[in-house]
PyMOL Python script that loads the backbone (N, CA, C, O; Angstrom):
from pymol import cmd

cmd.read_pdbstr("""\
ATOM      1  N   MET A   1      22.204 -19.076   2.016  1.00  0.00           N
ATOM      2  CA  MET A   1      20.928 -19.720   2.264  1.00  0.00           C
ATOM      3  C   MET A   1      20.134 -19.750   0.961  1.00  0.00           C
ATOM      4  O   MET A   1      20.075 -18.755   0.237  1.00  0.00           O
ATOM      5  N   LYS A   2      19.538 -20.872   0.675  1.00  0.00           N
ATOM      6  CA  LYS A   2      18.786 -21.031  -0.569  1.00  0.00           C
ATOM      7  C   LYS A   2      17.448 -20.305  -0.513  1.00  0.00           C
ATOM      8  O   LYS A   2      16.871 -20.099   0.555  1.00  0.00           O
ATOM      9  N   GLN A   3      16.981 -19.927  -1.684  1.00  0.00           N
ATOM     10  CA  GLN A   3      15.728 -19.181  -1.801  1.00  0.00           C
ATOM     11  C   GLN A   3      14.557 -19.928  -1.164  1.00  0.00           C
ATOM     12  O   GLN A   3      13.727 -19.316  -0.491  1.00  0.00           O
ATOM     13  N   GLU A   4      14.483 -21.240  -1.369  1.00  0.00           N
ATOM     14  CA  GLU A   4      13.374 -22.016  -0.804  1.00  0.00           C
ATOM     15  C   GLU A   4      13.394 -21.957   0.712  1.00  0.00           C
ATOM     16  O   GLU A   4      12.343 -21.858   1.346  1.00  0.00           O
ATOM     17  N   ALA A   5      14.594 -22.017   1.302  1.00  0.00           N
ATOM     18  CA  ALA A   5      14.726 -21.958   2.762  1.00  0.00           C
ATOM     19  C   ALA A   5      14.299 -20.586   3.282  1.00  0.00           C
ATOM     20  O   ALA A   5      13.675 -20.486   4.338  1.00  0.00           O
ATOM     21  N   ILE A   6      14.634 -19.541   2.545  1.00  0.00           N
ATOM     22  CA  ILE A   6      14.228 -18.189   2.946  1.00  0.00           C
ATOM     23  C   ILE A   6      12.705 -18.065   2.886  1.00  0.00           C
ATOM     24  O   ILE A   6      12.088 -17.520   3.801  1.00  0.00           O
ATOM     25  N   ILE A   7      12.103 -18.567   1.814  1.00  0.00           N
ATOM     26  CA  ILE A   7      10.637 -18.515   1.684  1.00  0.00           C
ATOM     27  C   ILE A   7       9.973 -19.317   2.795  1.00  0.00           C
ATOM     28  O   ILE A   7       8.981 -18.870   3.372  1.00  0.00           O
ATOM     29  N   ASP A   8      10.505 -20.488   3.100  1.00  0.00           N
ATOM     30  CA  ASP A   8       9.947 -21.294   4.196  1.00  0.00           C
ATOM     31  C   ASP A   8       9.997 -20.534   5.510  1.00  0.00           C
ATOM     32  O   ASP A   8       9.036 -20.561   6.278  1.00  0.00           O
ATOM     33  N   GLN A   9      11.104 -19.860   5.776  1.00  0.00           N
ATOM     34  CA  GLN A   9      11.224 -19.091   7.012  1.00  0.00           C
ATOM     35  C   GLN A   9      10.314 -17.873   6.996  1.00  0.00           C
ATOM     36  O   GLN A   9       9.747 -17.507   8.026  1.00  0.00           O
ATOM     37  N   LEU A  10      10.171 -17.241   5.834  1.00  0.00           N
ATOM     38  CA  LEU A  10       9.243 -16.109   5.732  1.00  0.00           C
ATOM     39  C   LEU A  10       7.819 -16.543   6.079  1.00  0.00           C
ATOM     40  O   LEU A  10       7.084 -15.799   6.728  1.00  0.00           O
ATOM     41  N   LYS A  11       7.430 -17.735   5.652  1.00  0.00           N
ATOM     42  CA  LYS A  11       6.095 -18.249   5.982  1.00  0.00           C
ATOM     43  C   LYS A  11       5.910 -18.323   7.491  1.00  0.00           C
ATOM     44  O   LYS A  11       4.869 -17.933   8.019  1.00  0.00           O
ATOM     45  N   VAL A  12       6.925 -18.825   8.175  1.00  0.00           N
ATOM     46  CA  VAL A  12       6.853 -18.936   9.640  1.00  0.00           C
ATOM     47  C   VAL A  12       6.736 -17.543  10.266  1.00  0.00           C
ATOM     48  O   VAL A  12       5.960 -17.331  11.198  1.00  0.00           O
ATOM     49  N   ILE A  13       7.514 -16.607   9.743  1.00  0.00           N
ATOM     50  CA  ILE A  13       7.533 -15.249  10.305  1.00  0.00           C
ATOM     51  C   ILE A  13       6.211 -14.522  10.068  1.00  0.00           C
ATOM     52  O   ILE A  13       5.701 -13.881  10.987  1.00  0.00           O
ATOM     53  N   VAL A  14       5.642 -14.601   8.867  1.00  0.00           N
ATOM     54  CA  VAL A  14       4.430 -13.827   8.563  1.00  0.00           C
ATOM     55  C   VAL A  14       3.145 -14.478   9.068  1.00  0.00           C
ATOM     56  O   VAL A  14       2.137 -13.791   9.231  1.00  0.00           O
ATOM     57  N   LYS A  15       3.157 -15.772   9.316  1.00  0.00           N
ATOM     58  CA  LYS A  15       1.926 -16.497   9.696  1.00  0.00           C
ATOM     59  C   LYS A  15       1.126 -15.817  10.809  1.00  0.00           C
ATOM     60  O   LYS A  15      -0.090 -15.684  10.671  1.00  0.00           O
ATOM     61  N   PRO A  16       1.754 -15.382  11.907  1.00  0.00           N
ATOM     62  CA  PRO A  16       0.953 -14.764  12.982  1.00  0.00           C
ATOM     63  C   PRO A  16       0.247 -13.466  12.582  1.00  0.00           C
ATOM     64  O   PRO A  16      -0.695 -13.045  13.253  1.00  0.00           O
ATOM     65  N   TYR A  17       0.687 -12.838  11.511  1.00  0.00           N
ATOM     66  CA  TYR A  17       0.143 -11.545  11.107  1.00  0.00           C
ATOM     67  C   TYR A  17      -0.860 -11.636   9.963  1.00  0.00           C
ATOM     68  O   TYR A  17      -1.495 -10.639   9.618  1.00  0.00           O
ATOM     69  N   VAL A  18      -1.008 -12.816   9.373  1.00  0.00           N
ATOM     70  CA  VAL A  18      -1.861 -13.011   8.198  1.00  0.00           C
ATOM     71  C   VAL A  18      -3.325 -13.027   8.602  1.00  0.00           C
ATOM     72  O   VAL A  18      -3.699 -13.672   9.582  1.00  0.00           O
ATOM     73  N   THR A  19      -4.159 -12.308   7.836  1.00  0.00           N
ATOM     74  CA  THR A  19      -5.601 -12.364   8.082  1.00  0.00           C
ATOM     75  C   THR A  19      -6.348 -13.078   6.959  1.00  0.00           C
ATOM     76  O   THR A  19      -7.545 -13.337   7.080  1.00  0.00           O
ATOM     77  N   ASP A  20      -5.653 -13.399   5.869  1.00  0.00           N
ATOM     78  CA  ASP A  20      -6.273 -14.144   4.770  1.00  0.00           C
ATOM     79  C   ASP A  20      -5.574 -15.501   4.652  1.00  0.00           C
ATOM     80  O   ASP A  20      -4.565 -15.644   3.961  1.00  0.00           O
ATOM     81  N   GLU A  21      -6.136 -16.481   5.342  1.00  0.00           N
ATOM     82  CA  GLU A  21      -5.521 -17.811   5.405  1.00  0.00           C
ATOM     83  C   GLU A  21      -5.441 -18.480   4.036  1.00  0.00           C
ATOM     84  O   GLU A  21      -4.477 -19.190   3.750  1.00  0.00           O
ATOM     85  N   GLN A  22      -6.438 -18.262   3.195  1.00  0.00           N
ATOM     86  CA  GLN A  22      -6.424 -18.883   1.867  1.00  0.00           C
ATOM     87  C   GLN A  22      -5.252 -18.368   1.048  1.00  0.00           C
ATOM     88  O   GLN A  22      -4.546 -19.148   0.409  1.00  0.00           O
ATOM     89  N   ALA A  23      -5.043 -17.060   1.066  1.00  0.00           N
ATOM     90  CA  ALA A  23      -3.909 -16.479   0.339  1.00  0.00           C
ATOM     91  C   ALA A  23      -2.600 -17.011   0.911  1.00  0.00           C
ATOM     92  O   ALA A  23      -1.653 -17.269   0.168  1.00  0.00           O
ATOM     93  N   PHE A  24      -2.549 -17.174   2.231  1.00  0.00           N
ATOM     94  CA  PHE A  24      -1.334 -17.695   2.859  1.00  0.00           C
ATOM     95  C   PHE A  24      -1.050 -19.115   2.398  1.00  0.00           C
ATOM     96  O   PHE A  24       0.103 -19.468   2.151  1.00  0.00           O
ATOM     97  N   SER A  25      -2.084 -19.927   2.282  1.00  0.00           N
ATOM     98  CA  SER A  25      -1.885 -21.316   1.857  1.00  0.00           C
ATOM     99  C   SER A  25      -1.429 -21.399   0.398  1.00  0.00           C
ATOM    100  O   SER A  25      -0.858 -22.408  -0.018  1.00  0.00           O
ATOM    101  N   ASN A  26      -1.676 -20.351  -0.372  1.00  0.00           N
ATOM    102  CA  ASN A  26      -1.257 -20.305  -1.773  1.00  0.00           C
ATOM    103  C   ASN A  26      -0.076 -19.372  -1.989  1.00  0.00           C
ATOM    104  O   ASN A  26       0.132 -18.895  -3.105  1.00  0.00           O
ATOM    105  N   LEU A  27       0.697 -19.103  -0.951  1.00  0.00           N
ATOM    106  CA  LEU A  27       1.803 -18.155  -1.009  1.00  0.00           C
ATOM    107  C   LEU A  27       2.821 -18.527  -2.075  1.00  0.00           C
ATOM    108  O   LEU A  27       3.275 -19.668  -2.153  1.00  0.00           O
ATOM    109  N   THR A  28       3.171 -17.536  -2.901  1.00  0.00           N
ATOM    110  CA  THR A  28       4.203 -17.687  -3.932  1.00  0.00           C
ATOM    111  C   THR A  28       5.114 -16.473  -3.845  1.00  0.00           C
ATOM    112  O   THR A  28       4.931 -15.615  -2.981  1.00  0.00           O
ATOM    113  N   GLU A  29       6.094 -16.400  -4.738  1.00  0.00           N
ATOM    114  CA  GLU A  29       6.975 -15.238  -4.775  1.00  0.00           C
ATOM    115  C   GLU A  29       6.210 -13.964  -5.100  1.00  0.00           C
ATOM    116  O   GLU A  29       6.619 -12.877  -4.692  1.00  0.00           O
ATOM    117  N   ALA A  30       5.116 -14.080  -5.820  1.00  0.00           N
ATOM    118  CA  ALA A  30       4.341 -12.904  -6.232  1.00  0.00           C
ATOM    119  C   ALA A  30       3.370 -12.423  -5.153  1.00  0.00           C
ATOM    120  O   ALA A  30       2.719 -11.394  -5.331  1.00  0.00           O
ATOM    121  N   THR A  31       3.263 -13.146  -4.043  1.00  0.00           N
ATOM    122  CA  THR A  31       2.324 -12.784  -2.987  1.00  0.00           C
ATOM    123  C   THR A  31       2.708 -11.449  -2.363  1.00  0.00           C
ATOM    124  O   THR A  31       3.840 -11.253  -1.921  1.00  0.00           O
ATOM    125  N   ASP A  32       1.744 -10.537  -2.338  1.00  0.00           N
ATOM    126  CA  ASP A  32       1.922  -9.210  -1.743  1.00  0.00           C
ATOM    127  C   ASP A  32       1.512  -9.287  -0.271  1.00  0.00           C
ATOM    128  O   ASP A  32       0.460  -9.834   0.060  1.00  0.00           O
ATOM    129  N   PHE A  33       2.348  -8.737   0.601  1.00  0.00           N
ATOM    130  CA  PHE A  33       2.067  -8.823   2.034  1.00  0.00           C
ATOM    131  C   PHE A  33       0.790  -8.086   2.428  1.00  0.00           C
ATOM    132  O   PHE A  33       0.006  -8.593   3.231  1.00  0.00           O
ATOM    133  N   ILE A  34       0.575  -6.904   1.874  1.00  0.00           N
ATOM    134  CA  ILE A  34      -0.580  -6.100   2.270  1.00  0.00           C
ATOM    135  C   ILE A  34      -1.829  -6.477   1.473  1.00  0.00           C
ATOM    136  O   ILE A  34      -2.878  -6.738   2.061  1.00  0.00           O
ATOM    137  N   ASN A  35      -1.727  -6.510   0.153  1.00  0.00           N
ATOM    138  CA  ASN A  35      -2.912  -6.746  -0.678  1.00  0.00           C
ATOM    139  C   ASN A  35      -3.399  -8.187  -0.663  1.00  0.00           C
ATOM    140  O   ASN A  35      -4.606  -8.427  -0.672  1.00  0.00           O
ATOM    141  N   ASP A  36      -2.483  -9.151  -0.640  1.00  0.00           N
ATOM    142  CA  ASP A  36      -2.888 -10.560  -0.680  1.00  0.00           C
ATOM    143  C   ASP A  36      -3.083 -11.152   0.716  1.00  0.00           C
ATOM    144  O   ASP A  36      -4.110 -11.768   1.000  1.00  0.00           O
ATOM    145  N   LEU A  37      -2.093 -10.959   1.575  1.00  0.00           N
ATOM    146  CA  LEU A  37      -2.146 -11.572   2.902  1.00  0.00           C
ATOM    147  C   LEU A  37      -2.907 -10.725   3.916  1.00  0.00           C
ATOM    148  O   LEU A  37      -3.187 -11.171   5.028  1.00  0.00           O
ATOM    149  N   LYS A  38      -3.236  -9.495   3.517  1.00  0.00           N
ATOM    150  CA  LYS A  38      -3.998  -8.569   4.373  1.00  0.00           C
ATOM    151  C   LYS A  38      -3.260  -8.253   5.674  1.00  0.00           C
ATOM    152  O   LYS A  38      -3.879  -8.108   6.728  1.00  0.00           O
ATOM    153  N   ILE A  39      -1.935  -8.149   5.589  1.00  0.00           N
ATOM    154  CA  ILE A  39      -1.141  -7.730   6.742  1.00  0.00           C
ATOM    155  C   ILE A  39      -1.157  -6.204   6.751  1.00  0.00           C
ATOM    156  O   ILE A  39      -0.787  -5.574   5.760  1.00  0.00           O
ATOM    157  N   ASN A  40      -1.583  -5.608   7.867  1.00  0.00           N
ATOM    158  CA  ASN A  40      -1.639  -4.140   7.883  1.00  0.00           C
ATOM    159  C   ASN A  40      -0.234  -3.557   8.010  1.00  0.00           C
ATOM    160  O   ASN A  40       0.711  -4.253   8.383  1.00  0.00           O
ATOM    161  N   SER A  41      -0.117  -2.285   7.698  1.00  0.00           N
ATOM    162  CA  SER A  41       1.207  -1.659   7.625  1.00  0.00           C
ATOM    163  C   SER A  41       1.937  -1.673   8.969  1.00  0.00           C
ATOM    164  O   SER A  41       3.163  -1.785   8.998  1.00  0.00           O
ATOM    165  N   ALA A  42       1.216  -1.564  10.069  1.00  0.00           N
ATOM    166  CA  ALA A  42       1.862  -1.627  11.385  1.00  0.00           C
ATOM    167  C   ALA A  42       2.439  -3.021  11.622  1.00  0.00           C
ATOM    168  O   ALA A  42       3.557  -3.155  12.118  1.00  0.00           O
ATOM    169  N   ASN A  43       1.693  -4.039  11.276  1.00  0.00           N
ATOM    170  CA  ASN A  43       2.190  -5.403  11.444  1.00  0.00           C
ATOM    171  C   ASN A  43       3.312  -5.717  10.469  1.00  0.00           C
ATOM    172  O   ASN A  43       4.162  -6.559  10.755  1.00  0.00           O
ATOM    173  N   LEU A  44       3.327  -5.054   9.328  1.00  0.00           N
ATOM    174  CA  LEU A  44       4.408  -5.272   8.370  1.00  0.00           C
ATOM    175  C   LEU A  44       5.748  -4.834   8.975  1.00  0.00           C
ATOM    176  O   LEU A  44       6.786  -5.436   8.701  1.00  0.00           O
ATOM    177  N   ILE A  45       5.714  -3.795   9.789  1.00  0.00           N
ATOM    178  CA  ILE A  45       6.928  -3.375  10.505  1.00  0.00           C
ATOM    179  C   ILE A  45       7.373  -4.488  11.448  1.00  0.00           C
ATOM    180  O   ILE A  45       8.565  -4.779  11.547  1.00  0.00           O
ATOM    181  N   ASP A  46       6.416  -5.113  12.142  1.00  0.00           N
ATOM    182  CA  ASP A  46       6.748  -6.233  13.032  1.00  0.00           C
ATOM    183  C   ASP A  46       7.353  -7.392  12.244  1.00  0.00           C
ATOM    184  O   ASP A  46       8.297  -8.033  12.705  1.00  0.00           O
ATOM    185  N   VAL A  47       6.812  -7.662  11.060  1.00  0.00           N
ATOM    186  CA  VAL A  47       7.356  -8.718  10.201  1.00  0.00           C
ATOM    187  C   VAL A  47       8.811  -8.404   9.865  1.00  0.00           C
ATOM    188  O   VAL A  47       9.675  -9.277   9.948  1.00  0.00           O
ATOM    189  N   ILE A  48       9.075  -7.169   9.491  1.00  0.00           N
ATOM    190  CA  ILE A  48      10.442  -6.768   9.127  1.00  0.00           C
ATOM    191  C   ILE A  48      11.379  -6.891  10.326  1.00  0.00           C
ATOM    192  O   ILE A  48      12.513  -7.349  10.183  1.00  0.00           O
ATOM    193  N   LEU A  49      10.913  -6.488  11.499  1.00  0.00           N
ATOM    194  CA  LEU A  49      11.734  -6.636  12.712  1.00  0.00           C
ATOM    195  C   LEU A  49      12.021  -8.102  13.002  1.00  0.00           C
ATOM    196  O   LEU A  49      13.132  -8.457  13.396  1.00  0.00           O
ATOM    197  N   ASP A  50      11.015  -8.956  12.808  1.00  0.00           N
ATOM    198  CA  ASP A  50      11.204 -10.405  13.007  1.00  0.00           C
ATOM    199  C   ASP A  50      12.201 -10.960  11.986  1.00  0.00           C
ATOM    200  O   ASP A  50      13.017 -11.819  12.322  1.00  0.00           O
ATOM    201  N   ILE A  51      12.140 -10.479  10.753  1.00  0.00           N
ATOM    202  CA  ILE A  51      13.083 -10.907   9.714  1.00  0.00           C
ATOM    203  C   ILE A  51      14.499 -10.505  10.119  1.00  0.00           C
ATOM    204  O   ILE A  51      15.429 -11.306  10.024  1.00  0.00           O
ATOM    205  N   GLU A  52      14.658  -9.265  10.569  1.00  0.00           N
ATOM    206  CA  GLU A  52      15.977  -8.796  11.003  1.00  0.00           C
ATOM    207  C   GLU A  52      16.534  -9.668  12.118  1.00  0.00           C
ATOM    208  O   GLU A  52      17.704 -10.049  12.106  1.00  0.00           O
ATOM    209  N   GLU A  53      15.678  -9.974  13.077  1.00  0.00           N
ATOM    210  CA  GLU A  53      16.115 -10.786  14.217  1.00  0.00           C
ATOM    211  C   GLU A  53      16.490 -12.201  13.789  1.00  0.00           C
ATOM    212  O   GLU A  53      17.551 -12.701  14.163  1.00  0.00           O
ATOM    213  N   PHE A  54      15.635 -12.844  13.014  1.00  0.00           N
ATOM    214  CA  PHE A  54      15.897 -14.229  12.630  1.00  0.00           C
ATOM    215  C   PHE A  54      17.153 -14.354  11.779  1.00  0.00           C
ATOM    216  O   PHE A  54      17.996 -15.215  12.030  1.00  0.00           O
ATOM    217  N   PHE A  55      17.273 -13.504  10.784  1.00  0.00           N
ATOM    218  CA  PHE A  55      18.394 -13.610   9.842  1.00  0.00           C
ATOM    219  C   PHE A  55      19.642 -12.847  10.301  1.00  0.00           C
ATOM    220  O   PHE A  55      20.681 -12.897   9.643  1.00  0.00           O
ATOM    221  N   ALA A  56      19.536 -12.139  11.435  1.00  0.00           N
ATOM    222  CA  ALA A  56      20.653 -11.350  11.980  1.00  0.00           C
ATOM    223  C   ALA A  56      21.171 -10.352  10.943  1.00  0.00           C
ATOM    224  O   ALA A  56      22.370 -10.268  10.675  1.00  0.00           O
ATOM    225  N   ILE A  57      20.230  -9.599  10.369  1.00  0.00           N
ATOM    226  CA  ILE A  57      20.565  -8.578   9.381  1.00  0.00           C
ATOM    227  C   ILE A  57      19.910  -7.268   9.793  1.00  0.00           C
ATOM    228  O   ILE A  57      19.030  -7.243  10.653  1.00  0.00           O
ATOM    229  N   GLU A  58      20.350  -6.181   9.168  1.00  0.00           N
ATOM    230  CA  GLU A  58      19.727  -4.884   9.385  1.00  0.00           C
ATOM    231  C   GLU A  58      19.143  -4.415   8.059  1.00  0.00           C
ATOM    232  O   GLU A  58      19.828  -4.369   7.038  1.00  0.00           O
ATOM    233  N   ILE A  59      17.864  -4.069   8.101  1.00  0.00           N
ATOM    234  CA  ILE A  59      17.176  -3.637   6.890  1.00  0.00           C
ATOM    235  C   ILE A  59      16.977  -2.130   6.980  1.00  0.00           C
ATOM    236  O   ILE A  59      16.273  -1.641   7.864  1.00  0.00           O
ATOM    237  N   ASP A  60      17.600  -1.400   6.063  1.00  0.00           N
ATOM    238  CA  ASP A  60      17.508   0.062   6.068  1.00  0.00           C
ATOM    239  C   ASP A  60      16.137   0.502   5.562  1.00  0.00           C
ATOM    240  O   ASP A  60      15.382  -0.297   5.009  1.00  0.00           O
ATOM    241  N   ASN A  61      15.827   1.783   5.758  1.00  0.00           N
ATOM    242  CA  ASN A  61      14.505   2.309   5.386  1.00  0.00           C
ATOM    243  C   ASN A  61      14.193   2.152   3.908  1.00  0.00           C
ATOM    244  O   ASN A  61      13.053   1.857   3.548  1.00  0.00           O
ATOM    245  N   THR A  62      15.183   2.345   3.046  1.00  0.00           N
ATOM    246  CA  THR A  62      14.956   2.197   1.607  1.00  0.00           C
ATOM    247  C   THR A  62      14.557   0.766   1.271  1.00  0.00           C
ATOM    248  O   THR A  62      13.632   0.543   0.489  1.00  0.00           O
ATOM    249  N   SER A  63      15.250  -0.199   1.857  1.00  0.00           N
ATOM    250  CA  SER A  63      14.916  -1.607   1.628  1.00  0.00           C
ATOM    251  C   SER A  63      13.557  -1.940   2.210  1.00  0.00           C
ATOM    252  O   SER A  63      12.797  -2.710   1.623  1.00  0.00           O
ATOM    253  N   MET A  64      13.245  -1.360   3.369  1.00  0.00           N
ATOM    254  CA  MET A  64      11.942  -1.596   4.002  1.00  0.00           C
ATOM    255  C   MET A  64      10.804  -1.184   3.078  1.00  0.00           C
ATOM    256  O   MET A  64       9.809  -1.897   2.942  1.00  0.00           O
ATOM    257  N   GLU A  65      10.962  -0.027   2.447  1.00  0.00           N
ATOM    258  CA  GLU A  65       9.915   0.476   1.561  1.00  0.00           C
ATOM    259  C   GLU A  65       9.717  -0.422   0.344  1.00  0.00           C
ATOM    260  O   GLU A  65       8.622  -0.476  -0.216  1.00  0.00           O
ATOM    261  N   ARG A  66      10.768  -1.126  -0.066  1.00  0.00           N
ATOM    262  CA  ARG A  66      10.674  -2.026  -1.230  1.00  0.00           C
ATOM    263  C   ARG A  66      10.154  -3.411  -0.851  1.00  0.00           C
ATOM    264  O   ARG A  66       9.797  -4.196  -1.729  1.00  0.00           O
ATOM    265  N   MET A  67      10.109  -3.718   0.434  1.00  0.00           N
ATOM    266  CA  MET A  67       9.749  -5.062   0.885  1.00  0.00           C
ATOM    267  C   MET A  67       8.224  -5.190   0.966  1.00  0.00           C
ATOM    268  O   MET A  67       7.639  -5.196   2.048  1.00  0.00           O
ATOM    269  N   ILE A  68       7.604  -5.292  -0.209  1.00  0.00           N
ATOM    270  CA  ILE A  68       6.142  -5.330  -0.266  1.00  0.00           C
ATOM    271  C   ILE A  68       5.585  -6.699  -0.635  1.00  0.00           C
ATOM    272  O   ILE A  68       4.398  -6.967  -0.449  1.00  0.00           O
ATOM    273  N   ASP A  69       6.447  -7.559  -1.158  1.00  0.00           N
ATOM    274  CA  ASP A  69       5.997  -8.898  -1.535  1.00  0.00           C
ATOM    275  C   ASP A  69       7.094  -9.916  -1.218  1.00  0.00           C
ATOM    276  O   ASP A  69       8.208  -9.556  -0.838  1.00  0.00           O
ATOM    277  N   VAL A  70       6.759 -11.167  -1.381  1.00  0.00           N
ATOM    278  CA  VAL A  70       7.693 -12.238  -1.036  1.00  0.00           C
ATOM    279  C   VAL A  70       8.961 -12.138  -1.881  1.00  0.00           C
ATOM    280  O   VAL A  70      10.065 -12.280  -1.354  1.00  0.00           O
ATOM    281  N   GLN A  71       8.820 -11.898  -3.167  1.00  0.00           N
ATOM    282  CA  GLN A  71       9.979 -11.841  -4.061  1.00  0.00           C
ATOM    283  C   GLN A  71      10.962 -10.742  -3.641  1.00  0.00           C
ATOM    284  O   GLN A  71      12.168 -10.986  -3.583  1.00  0.00           O
ATOM    285  N   SER A  72      10.468  -9.554  -3.352  1.00  0.00           N
ATOM    286  CA  SER A  72      11.366  -8.471  -2.948  1.00  0.00           C
ATOM    287  C   SER A  72      11.978  -8.752  -1.586  1.00  0.00           C
ATOM    288  O   SER A  72      13.136  -8.409  -1.347  1.00  0.00           O
ATOM    289  N   ALA A  73      11.215  -9.373  -0.685  1.00  0.00           N
ATOM    290  CA  ALA A  73      11.754  -9.722   0.631  1.00  0.00           C
ATOM    291  C   ALA A  73      12.904 -10.717   0.491  1.00  0.00           C
ATOM    292  O   ALA A  73      13.945 -10.563   1.131  1.00  0.00           O
ATOM    293  N   VAL A  74      12.714 -11.732  -0.343  1.00  0.00           N
ATOM    294  CA  VAL A  74      13.765 -12.727  -0.563  1.00  0.00           C
ATOM    295  C   VAL A  74      15.005 -12.062  -1.157  1.00  0.00           C
ATOM    296  O   VAL A  74      16.123 -12.353  -0.732  1.00  0.00           O
ATOM    297  N   ALA A  75      14.823 -11.179  -2.125  1.00  0.00           N
ATOM    298  CA  ALA A  75      15.959 -10.498  -2.758  1.00  0.00           C
ATOM    299  C   ALA A  75      16.724  -9.651  -1.750  1.00  0.00           C
ATOM    300  O   ALA A  75      17.955  -9.657  -1.741  1.00  0.00           O
ATOM    301  N   ILE A  76      16.004  -8.927  -0.906  1.00  0.00           N
ATOM    302  CA  ILE A  76      16.647  -8.074   0.098  1.00  0.00           C
ATOM    303  C   ILE A  76      17.369  -8.917   1.138  1.00  0.00           C
ATOM    304  O   ILE A  76      18.508  -8.617   1.497  1.00  0.00           O
ATOM    305  N   ILE A  77      16.723  -9.963   1.624  1.00  0.00           N
ATOM    306  CA  ILE A  77      17.357 -10.843   2.620  1.00  0.00           C
ATOM    307  C   ILE A  77      18.618 -11.472   2.034  1.00  0.00           C
ATOM    308  O   ILE A  77      19.661 -11.503   2.688  1.00  0.00           O
ATOM    309  N   THR A  78      18.523 -11.971   0.811  1.00  0.00           N
ATOM    310  CA  THR A  78      19.665 -12.597   0.156  1.00  0.00           C
ATOM    311  C   THR A  78      20.826 -11.610   0.026  1.00  0.00           C
ATOM    312  O   THR A  78      21.971 -11.951   0.323  1.00  0.00           O
ATOM    313  N   ALA A  79      20.531 -10.398  -0.416  1.00  0.00           N
ATOM    314  CA  ALA A  79      21.567  -9.379  -0.581  1.00  0.00           C
ATOM    315  C   ALA A  79      22.217  -9.040   0.761  1.00  0.00           C
ATOM    316  O   ALA A  79      23.437  -8.898   0.843  1.00  0.00           O
ATOM    317  N   LYS A  80      21.418  -8.912   1.794  1.00  0.00           N
ATOM    318  CA  LYS A  80      21.956  -8.580   3.119  1.00  0.00           C
ATOM    319  C   LYS A  80      22.822  -9.719   3.666  1.00  0.00           C
ATOM    320  O   LYS A  80      23.867  -9.479   4.271  1.00  0.00           O
ATOM    321  N   LEU A  81      22.379 -10.955   3.446  1.00  0.00           N
ATOM    322  CA  LEU A  81      23.166 -12.108   3.915  1.00  0.00           C
ATOM    323  C   LEU A  81      24.492 -12.213   3.177  1.00  0.00           C
ATOM    324  O   LEU A  81      25.520 -12.535   3.774  1.00  0.00           O
ATOM    325  N   GLU A  82      24.464 -11.940   1.880  1.00  0.00           N
ATOM    326  CA  GLU A  82      25.691 -12.014   1.082  1.00  0.00           C
ATOM    327  C   GLU A  82      26.675 -10.908   1.444  1.00  0.00           C
ATOM    328  O   GLU A  82      27.884 -11.074   1.287  1.00  0.00           O
ATOM    329  N   ALA A  83      26.156  -9.776   1.929  1.00  0.00           N
ATOM    330  CA  ALA A  83      27.004  -8.640   2.286  1.00  0.00           C
ATOM    331  C   ALA A  83      27.688  -8.809   3.644  1.00  0.00           C
ATOM    332  O   ALA A  83      28.584  -8.041   3.995  1.00  0.00           O
ATOM    333  N   GLN A  84      27.271  -9.789   4.381  1.00  0.00           N
ATOM    334  CA  GLN A  84      27.851  -9.992   5.723  1.00  0.00           C
ATOM    335  C   GLN A  84      29.240 -10.579   5.656  1.00  0.00           C
ATOM    336  O   GLN A  84      29.863 -10.810   6.692  1.00  0.00           O
TER     337      GLN A  84
END
""", "prot")
cmd.dss("prot")
cmd.show_as("cartoon", "prot")
cmd.util.cbc("prot")
cmd.orient("prot")
């Protein structure tokens, strides 16, 4: 799956949890889920669960802790998809 497609899907997944719409409309690879999009840590777990479900992957705790921005999320998703 291409990086752009992963980012597009991430937008769909995180949208319900975003509290800063302006930051969401300007989402880039550097966008931080907590600091920029104002997604709280409890909802970030929901985002990760939604990512696991959509992409049919399992994200371990170490990867979860690194999944703080769009770029790291894309890298982790890509790595998990390639490992399947």
